[in-house]
N, C-alpha and C positions, 0 to 999 in steps of 0.2 A: 127829293127834299131830304131824305135821310142821309144821302151821300154828302150833301152840303153840311149838315150838322156834324157828321163824323169828321169831315175835313176841318171844320172850325175847332173841334176838340183836339185834333192832332196839332194844329197850329198853336193853340193855346198851351198845349203840353210842351211843345218845343220851346216856346218863349219862356215858360216858367223854368224849364230845365236849364236853359242858357243863363237866365238870371240867377238861379241858385248856384250854378257852377261858378259864375263870376263873383258872387258874394262870398262863397267859400274860399275861393282863391285869394280874394282881398283880405279876408279874415286871417288866413294862414300867413300871408306876407306881413301883415301888421303884427301878428303874434311873434313872428321871427324877429321883426325889427325891435319890438319891445324887449325881447330876451337878449338881443344883441346889444342893446343900448347900455347894458350894465358893464360892458367891457370898457377898458381905458381908451381904446382906439376911438370909440364913438361918443366920447364925452362932449364933443363939439355940437352934437345934436340936441343937447339938453336946453 
């Protein structure tokens, strides 16, 4: 029974790690896009 609980903890940890990694990556890309938007080349995105 303890092995099953440990397995569940590991799976939950992996899921949360992947979700946090994806959200951080999304935040970085949006931040780059917002900073890039100030250039003249990207005025069409306004």
